[in-house]
C-alpha positions as CSV (number, residue, x, y, z in Angstrom):
1,M,0.0,0.0,0.0
2,P,1.4,3.5,-0.8
3,K,1.7,6.0,2.0
4,L,-1.1,8.5,2.4
5,K,-0.4,12.2,1.8
6,T,-1.2,14.7,4.5
7,K,-3.1,17.9,3.5
8,S,-0.5,20.7,3.8
9,S,-3.1,23.2,4.8
10,A,-4.4,21.0,7.6
11,K,-0.9,20.3,9.1
12,K,-0.4,24.1,9.3
13,R,-3.7,24.9,11.0
14,F,-4.4,22.0,13.4
15,K,-2.5,20.2,16.2
16,M,-3.4,16.9,17.9
17,T,-3.5,16.5,21.6
18,A,-2.1,13.5,23.4
19,S,-5.6,12.1,23.9
20,G,-6.4,12.4,20.1
21,K,-8.5,15.5,20.1
22,V,-7.9,18.3,17.5
23,K,-6.9,21.8,18.6
24,A,-7.5,24.8,16.3
25,G,-7.2,28.5,16.4
26,V,-10.5,30.4,17.0
27,A,-12.3,32.1,14.2
28,G,-13.3,35.7,14.1
29,K,-10.1,37.3,15.5
30,R,-8.5,38.8,12.4
31,H,-10.2,42.1,11.7
32,R,-13.3,44.1,12.7
33,L,-12.5,43.6,16.3
34,I,-13.7,47.1,17.3
35,S,-17.3,45.9,16.8
36,H,-16.8,43.0,19.2
37,N,-16.9,43.5,23.0
38,G,-14.0,42.7,25.3
39,K,-15.6,39.5,26.6
40,Y,-15.8,38.1,23.1
41,I,-12.1,38.9,22.4
42,R,-11.0,37.4,25.8
43,Q,-12.9,34.2,25.4
44,N,-11.6,33.6,21.9
45,R,-8.0,34.0,22.9
46,G,-5.7,31.0,22.2
47,T,-7.0,27.7,20.8
48,K,-10.1,25.6,21.2
49,I,-10.8,21.9,20.9
50,L,-12.9,21.0,17.7
51,S,-16.2,19.3,18.0
52,D,-16.3,15.5,17.2
53,S,-17.8,16.0,13.8
54,D,-15.3,18.6,12.7
55,A,-12.4,16.6,14.2
56,G,-13.4,13.5,12.1
57,I,-12.9,15.5,8.9
58,V,-9.6,16.9,10.0
59,K,-8.3,13.4,11.0
60,K,-9.0,12.2,7.5
61,Y,-6.7,15.1,6.2
62,M,-4.0,14.1,8.7
63,P,-3.8,10.3,8.5
64,Y,-0.7,9.8,10.7
65,D,-1.7,12.2,13.5
66,R,1.0,14.8,13.0
């Protein structure tokens, strides 16, 4: 069987935790932040764990759990 290729965009955007969950940066933090309140900006700081349905898609893109 040939090796599976990893999607380059996925390996740059997502990280795997030790328990197999997928971490990703939070959306909505690039521009137009003046219209968001401080609570929104604080809560979306850092990374979040993806939902199970989204994580399943990402795991197909990264077959060897980079």
